[in-house]
N, C-alpha and C positions, 0 to 999 in steps of 0.2 A: 379300262382306266383304273390304275391302280395308284391310291394315296397312301402313303406311309408317314406318320408323325413319330418322332423320338426327341426325348430329353436325353442329351449326350454327356450332362455333366461334365462337359469339357470336350471339346471337337477333337483337340489333339490325343487327349487319353483314349477316348472313343476310337479313334482312326488306328493307334497302337495295339487297341483289342480286337481289331479286324473289321471294324463296323463299315468301312467302305467297301472293302471286298465282300462283304456280304451283301450290302446295298446294290453292288453292280449285277449281281446276280439275280435280284428278285423282279427283274422286269418293271422296275417303278416308273410311274409317268409324273408323279410329283412328290418331292420328299421334303417335309416341312422338319427343322430341327430347333430344339430350344437350349438353353444355357450353353452356348458355345464357349464363354469364357474365355474368348479372344478378341484381338484387335485385328483390322485388315491387315496389318502389317506380318501378322503372325500366321496368316492363312497362305500355306503354298499352293500351288496349282492343284497337287492332287487332293487337297481338301474344299476347292472352290468348285470341282466338277464331279460328276460320277458318269463314268464310262459304262451305259449298259452292255453288258456281256451277252445278251440273248439277241437284242437287236443293235442296230449302228447308232442308236439314241445315244446324244451326249447332253446329259443335264448341267446347267450350268445355275451356280447359286448366287442369289442377292442376299444381302445380309443387313440388320440392324444391331450394330455394336453397343455397347454400353460403355458409357464415359469412364467408368471404373474398371481397371485393368482387373480381368481374371474373375468377371462378373457377369452373370445374364447373358443376354444377346440371343437372336433368332436368325435362323436362315431359311430359304426355300429354295430348292433346285427344281427346275422343270427343263425338259427340252423343248418344249414350244416356247417361242418369244413371245413375252407379253406386250399387250399393248400400252401400258405403263406399269410403273411401279411405285408404291406409296410405302416411304420409310417413316413409321412412328404414326401417333397419331394426334399430333399436334398439342400435346400437353408435355409443358417442359419437365415437370417432376418425374413423368414415368419414360418420356422420350429418352433421358439421361439414362435411363436403365436398360434400353434395349430391347423392348418389348413387342414390336409388331413389326410385320413385313408382309405386303399385301401386293400379291401380281394380278393385274386385271388382264382378260382375255376378251375384250369386247370386239363384238362383229355386229353387223347391221341386223336388227332386231334381238340381240342377245347382248346382256350384261352380265358379267362371270367373273368372280375372285375367287383367290385361292388365297388363304391368310396362315401365316404361322406364327403364334402369339405364345409368349409365357407369361402368366399371371403370377403376380406376387405370392410367396408365401408368407403366412403370419407366423410362423411358430417360433421364431427365434426371440420375441418381445410384442409388448402390447403396442409399441409404437408401428413397427411392421405390420401387426395385425389392423391397425388404423388404416395403414397405408394400402393395404389389400381393400378394405372397403370403399377408399377413396377410388382405387381403380375399377372395383366391381360397378360403382356409381357411373363412371365415364364410360364403360362397358354397355350398361343398359340402354344408355342411348345411342352409342356408337352402332351398336348392332340392330336397333331398330331402324336406325337411318339407312344402314347398308340393306337391310331385308326389304325395305320399302322401295328400293331403286335396282336392285340386282339379287341375281343368285349368287351363293356363296357357299364355301366350306372353310370353317375355321377349326384348322388343327392345332393342337398344343397342349402343354401341360397347364391345366385350369387350376390345379392345386385344391380341388373340393371334389370330395366324394359324396356323390349326390344321396344315394338310398343305402339302405342297412345292408344290401348285395354288395355293396361296392367296396367295401373293407371287412377284412376278418373279425377285429375287435370292435366291433361297432358301439356295445353297450358302454366300454371303458372311454370311449373318444368322442361322447356327446358333447364335451365342454371344451376342446380342444380344436385348434385351427385345422380348417380343412373338412371338419364335420360339424361345425357349429348351427344352430337352427337359421341364424342369419344366411349363412353361406349356402345351407341347402335349399333355404326360400329363393334366394336370388336364381340357383339353378332351375328350379321348379317354375318361377315367375318368366325366367328367360326362354324355356323351351317353351309356355305356353302363351305368353304374351308377344313376343316378336313377330311371329313364332319361329324356333327352330328345332330341329330334330337331333337327338342324340342317336349317331347312326348305329354304333355298336349295340346300345339298349333296344334298339329298334328290331335289330335282327336276333338277338338272344336277350329277350326279356327276363329270363329267371337265371341267366350265368351267373355264378358267384366265384367259387375259388379260381375259376380259370380266366376270369375277366381283368385281374389285378394288372396292374402296370408299374407299381413303385414298392418297393420295400426299404423300411429302414437299414441302415448298415450296422445296426445294434442287435445283438441278442439272436444271432443266427435265423433273422425274420425271411431272408431268401430261401433257405435251406428248409424252413419251416412254412414256408409258403403264407407266412404273415403279413399279408400285402393290403394294397389300397389301389382302387381305379381312380386316377386322378389326370390321366390323359385321354383325352377324346377327338372326336371329329364331330363338330356340330355343323349340319347343314341346313340349308331351307328346304322346305318340304319338298318341291319340284325335284331337285338334286338328290333328298334322301330316298325319294322313291325307286330311283335307280341303283340303290346299295344291293349288290349280290351275296356277298359273304365278307366276314372279317376274322381276323386272328391277333393274337397278341404272341409274338415270336420271343420264346424262352430257351431254346436251344442251345445258345450263347449269350453270354452276358456281356455287353458292351458299355454298362452304365449301371447306376442304381435304378434305372427304368428300363423297360421292355419298349420296343418298338410295337404301334399298332397298325396292323395293314388292312386296309379296305378297299375290294373292288367294287367299281360301279359301271353300268352299263352305258354312259355317257362319256364323251371326251372333250378336252379344251380344243 
């Protein structure tokens, strides 16, 4: 079972840079994308499906689009038909922004969800940072409720670097959105109290410069690898135990983020 998460910073832009050609060759079982920056009418068939070139699998996408054009939005592609699809979290403020798509694969004796989510960034203003904290408060309860009743993997851009290892210039970012003490504490609490597992960090507890998934578009950050790890797969403990290996794909650049790939020994 291979799960891939990627913030595309525009699905059409990423497609033009070869993202879907790359994805079709990865033998993916589930693909979560964030920041699609599109509406339903903008997506041609080749953007809503991924034809696996290794097998005969056809992954079909479901989406949560933002009301605002060219903003946010998430998608989740799978080749297995879900038992249910949940769009949004039931909160008007954030559902207008297109931040949650959940596919359920329930069977007798098993409840399983895969989720693609895009957490707000607070870097543009104090108001957006306040919105980010409101979203995190909602997520605290949402994730606890989900974990109490089902196994799940949440893949997405969480916009938080948890540990010093997760960004290059951690000392100069201690007061900046994405690395504030409050946000880092939210991650600590979520991982311990929900409980959830940061699957990449479980596999590679000491990885630093190889773990980054996002680079600023200023100051040659990508060329110098001055990055942040803000893209995650968070899993309930039972699923996390099955994680075999993980990688961040940097050989081609489709976005200001890099795809996160994790292989598991279970299937949907």
